C-alpha beads as a LAMMPS data file, in Angstrom:
LAMMPS data file: protein, C-alpha beads

156 atoms
155 bonds

1 atom types
1 bond types

-500.0 500.0 xlo xhi
-500.0 500.0 ylo yhi
-500.0 500.0 zlo zhi

Masses

1 110.0

Atoms # bond

1 1 1 -211.715 -315.352 -111.310
2 1 1 -210.076 -314.888 -114.780
3 1 1 -211.928 -315.668 -117.983
4 1 1 -209.880 -318.793 -118.378
5 1 1 -210.814 -320.135 -114.896
6 1 1 -214.540 -319.358 -115.633
7 1 1 -214.357 -321.109 -119.166
8 1 1 -212.877 -324.239 -117.225
9 1 1 -215.514 -324.084 -114.497
10 1 1 -218.257 -323.977 -117.000
11 1 1 -216.868 -326.875 -119.029
12 1 1 -216.542 -328.967 -115.863
13 1 1 -219.975 -328.254 -114.590
14 1 1 -222.001 -327.884 -117.870
15 1 1 -223.933 -331.029 -117.185
16 1 1 -225.062 -329.702 -113.752
17 1 1 -226.217 -326.491 -115.150
18 1 1 -228.147 -328.201 -118.101
19 1 1 -229.694 -330.572 -115.448
20 1 1 -231.039 -327.655 -113.476
21 1 1 -232.329 -326.037 -116.881
22 1 1 -234.258 -329.239 -117.666
23 1 1 -235.860 -329.308 -114.273
24 1 1 -237.619 -326.124 -115.259
25 1 1 -238.173 -326.580 -118.888
26 1 1 -238.277 -329.173 -121.651
27 1 1 -238.341 -326.593 -124.284
28 1 1 -234.838 -326.421 -126.085
29 1 1 -235.100 -322.733 -126.804
30 1 1 -235.951 -321.982 -123.182
31 1 1 -233.312 -324.230 -121.938
32 1 1 -230.795 -322.275 -123.965
33 1 1 -232.029 -319.023 -122.458
34 1 1 -231.898 -320.462 -118.986
35 1 1 -228.387 -321.739 -119.564
36 1 1 -227.183 -318.313 -120.884
37 1 1 -228.901 -316.481 -117.925
38 1 1 -227.093 -318.886 -115.412
39 1 1 -223.729 -318.220 -117.078
40 1 1 -224.315 -314.424 -116.731
41 1 1 -225.242 -314.829 -112.955
42 1 1 -222.290 -317.130 -112.370
43 1 1 -219.833 -314.700 -114.123
44 1 1 -221.415 -311.700 -112.143
45 1 1 -221.217 -313.666 -108.855
46 1 1 -217.800 -315.319 -109.308
47 1 1 -216.073 -312.382 -107.565
48 1 1 -218.240 -312.914 -104.436
49 1 1 -217.907 -316.719 -104.121
50 1 1 -216.551 -317.199 -100.540
51 1 1 -215.663 -320.790 -100.694
52 1 1 -218.072 -321.541 -97.732
53 1 1 -219.421 -324.355 -99.787
54 1 1 -217.983 -326.475 -102.692
55 1 1 -217.924 -324.848 -106.191
56 1 1 -220.402 -327.414 -107.418
57 1 1 -222.824 -326.637 -104.532
58 1 1 -222.532 -322.956 -105.457
59 1 1 -223.219 -323.583 -109.171
60 1 1 -226.326 -325.708 -108.237
61 1 1 -227.605 -322.851 -106.028
62 1 1 -226.938 -320.115 -108.573
63 1 1 -228.527 -322.213 -111.240
64 1 1 -231.457 -323.181 -109.204
65 1 1 -232.163 -319.478 -108.099
66 1 1 -231.729 -318.296 -111.701
67 1 1 -234.345 -320.848 -112.861
68 1 1 -236.766 -319.960 -110.129
69 1 1 -236.515 -316.270 -111.031
70 1 1 -236.942 -317.048 -114.634
71 1 1 -239.952 -319.238 -113.995
72 1 1 -241.647 -316.420 -111.952
73 1 1 -241.057 -313.974 -114.833
74 1 1 -242.324 -316.493 -117.339
75 1 1 -245.647 -316.900 -115.514
76 1 1 -246.276 -313.193 -115.781
77 1 1 -245.879 -313.258 -119.628
78 1 1 -248.447 -314.470 -122.009
79 1 1 -248.428 -318.165 -123.059
80 1 1 -246.384 -318.902 -126.136
81 1 1 -247.575 -321.469 -128.695
82 1 1 -245.100 -324.213 -129.632
83 1 1 -244.807 -326.054 -132.825
84 1 1 -245.731 -329.790 -131.986
85 1 1 -244.509 -332.279 -134.525
86 1 1 -246.604 -335.517 -134.508
87 1 1 -243.656 -337.771 -134.665
88 1 1 -240.944 -338.490 -131.969
89 1 1 -237.663 -339.470 -133.503
90 1 1 -236.289 -340.584 -130.315
91 1 1 -239.235 -342.750 -129.187
92 1 1 -238.430 -346.212 -127.880
93 1 1 -240.739 -349.083 -127.760
94 1 1 -239.128 -351.194 -125.074
95 1 1 -240.396 -351.631 -121.544
96 1 1 -237.471 -349.825 -119.778
97 1 1 -237.937 -346.852 -122.084
98 1 1 -241.725 -346.735 -121.482
99 1 1 -241.106 -346.839 -117.667
100 1 1 -238.604 -344.221 -117.961
101 1 1 -240.964 -342.022 -120.035
102 1 1 -243.769 -342.550 -117.455
103 1 1 -241.557 -341.474 -114.589
104 1 1 -240.354 -338.346 -116.578
105 1 1 -243.895 -337.369 -117.185
106 1 1 -244.771 -337.757 -113.603
107 1 1 -241.780 -335.791 -112.314
108 1 1 -242.639 -333.038 -114.836
109 1 1 -246.004 -332.601 -112.997
110 1 1 -244.333 -331.886 -109.722
111 1 1 -243.732 -328.316 -108.477
112 1 1 -240.441 -326.966 -109.568
113 1 1 -238.971 -327.160 -106.096
114 1 1 -240.089 -330.757 -105.658
115 1 1 -238.817 -331.582 -109.163
116 1 1 -235.428 -329.996 -108.137
117 1 1 -235.313 -332.156 -105.111
118 1 1 -235.957 -335.384 -107.058
119 1 1 -233.562 -334.722 -109.801
120 1 1 -230.855 -333.720 -107.303
121 1 1 -231.538 -336.974 -105.562
122 1 1 -231.317 -338.861 -108.945
123 1 1 -227.883 -337.230 -109.332
124 1 1 -226.837 -339.171 -106.227
125 1 1 -226.207 -335.997 -104.169
126 1 1 -226.345 -336.403 -100.370
127 1 1 -229.320 -335.144 -98.514
128 1 1 -226.928 -332.552 -97.023
129 1 1 -225.890 -331.325 -100.451
130 1 1 -229.496 -331.336 -101.584
131 1 1 -230.495 -329.224 -98.588
132 1 1 -227.672 -326.659 -99.077
133 1 1 -228.632 -326.259 -102.779
134 1 1 -232.400 -325.704 -102.224
135 1 1 -232.127 -324.108 -98.907
136 1 1 -233.857 -326.507 -96.470
137 1 1 -232.490 -328.731 -93.744
138 1 1 -231.201 -332.239 -94.242
139 1 1 -234.181 -333.773 -92.342
140 1 1 -236.499 -331.673 -94.381
141 1 1 -235.009 -333.102 -97.505
142 1 1 -235.591 -336.718 -96.064
143 1 1 -239.327 -335.986 -95.286
144 1 1 -239.915 -334.194 -98.639
145 1 1 -238.547 -337.086 -100.652
146 1 1 -240.766 -339.550 -98.848
147 1 1 -243.743 -337.283 -99.694
148 1 1 -242.685 -336.840 -103.234
149 1 1 -242.291 -340.546 -103.801
150 1 1 -245.788 -341.128 -102.501
151 1 1 -247.200 -338.456 -104.674
152 1 1 -245.471 -339.958 -107.697
153 1 1 -246.982 -343.411 -106.919
154 1 1 -250.273 -341.944 -106.799
155 1 1 -250.095 -340.094 -110.162
156 1 1 -251.822 -341.548 -113.202

Bonds

1 1 1 2
2 1 2 3
3 1 3 4
4 1 4 5
5 1 5 6
6 1 6 7
7 1 7 8
8 1 8 9
9 1 9 10
10 1 10 11
11 1 11 12
12 1 12 13
13 1 13 14
14 1 14 15
15 1 15 16
16 1 16 17
17 1 17 18
18 1 18 19
19 1 19 20
20 1 20 21
21 1 21 22
22 1 22 23
23 1 23 24
24 1 24 25
25 1 25 26
26 1 26 27
27 1 27 28
28 1 28 29
29 1 29 30
30 1 30 31
31 1 31 32
32 1 32 33
33 1 33 34
34 1 34 35
35 1 35 36
36 1 36 37
37 1 37 38
38 1 38 39
39 1 39 40
40 1 40 41
41 1 41 42
42 1 42 43
43 1 43 44
44 1 44 45
45 1 45 46
46 1 46 47
47 1 47 48
48 1 48 49
49 1 49 50
50 1 50 51
51 1 51 52
52 1 52 53
53 1 53 54
54 1 54 55
55 1 55 56
56 1 56 57
57 1 57 58
58 1 58 59
59 1 59 60
60 1 60 61
61 1 61 62
62 1 62 63
63 1 63 64
64 1 64 65
65 1 65 66
66 1 66 67
67 1 67 68
68 1 68 69
69 1 69 70
70 1 70 71
71 1 71 72
72 1 72 73
73 1 73 74
74 1 74 75
75 1 75 76
76 1 76 77
77 1 77 78
78 1 78 79
79 1 79 80
80 1 80 81
81 1 81 82
82 1 82 83
83 1 83 84
84 1 84 85
85 1 85 86
86 1 86 87
87 1 87 88
88 1 88 89
89 1 89 90
90 1 90 91
91 1 91 92
92 1 92 93
93 1 93 94
94 1 94 95
95 1 95 96
96 1 96 97
97 1 97 98
98 1 98 99
99 1 99 100
100 1 100 101
101 1 101 102
102 1 102 103
103 1 103 104
104 1 104 105
105 1 105 106
106 1 106 107
107 1 107 108
108 1 108 109
109 1 109 110
110 1 110 111
111 1 111 112
112 1 112 113
113 1 113 114
114 1 114 115
115 1 115 116
116 1 116 117
117 1 117 118
118 1 118 119
119 1 119 120
120 1 120 121
121 1 121 122
122 1 122 123
123 1 123 124
124 1 124 125
125 1 125 126
126 1 126 127
127 1 127 128
128 1 128 129
129 1 129 130
130 1 130 131
131 1 131 132
132 1 132 133
133 1 133 134
134 1 134 135
135 1 135 136
136 1 136 137
137 1 137 138
138 1 138 139
139 1 139 140
140 1 140 141
141 1 141 142
142 1 142 143
143 1 143 144
144 1 144 145
145 1 145 146
146 1 146 147
147 1 147 148
148 1 148 149
149 1 149 150
150 1 150 151
151 1 151 152
152 1 152 153
153 1 153 154
154 1 154 155
155 1 155 156
């Protein structure tokens, strides 16, 4: 893959990569680190892409695996303290925004694997595509989504 082809691929799939990054972190600096790490892994792996799946499935998979590895490394490091501003410039007060905020908070409490499944489902990917990306069967995707939905309903 040439550099131009790689740049085009990244431009076309940038939203997908960011979606995976935000599955694993809401910290903007960490998301930027994850994005950069994913780009490195995509570049390194571009020569070995065999075309057995679509390019978007391959990008999801590389992104997902990179973030899982990053998350494992992060757990071994000491906790970082973050500056927490007391105001939220993007806070909305309407009911729809409040419901979306509640759902986002509940999803963030899920394990990274379950969070990935939910967010892939919210991206309207088929169960088959989700299974290929996260490495489980299509029927297992269905079962896990039912269990995740029940878990989300029970959360406070």
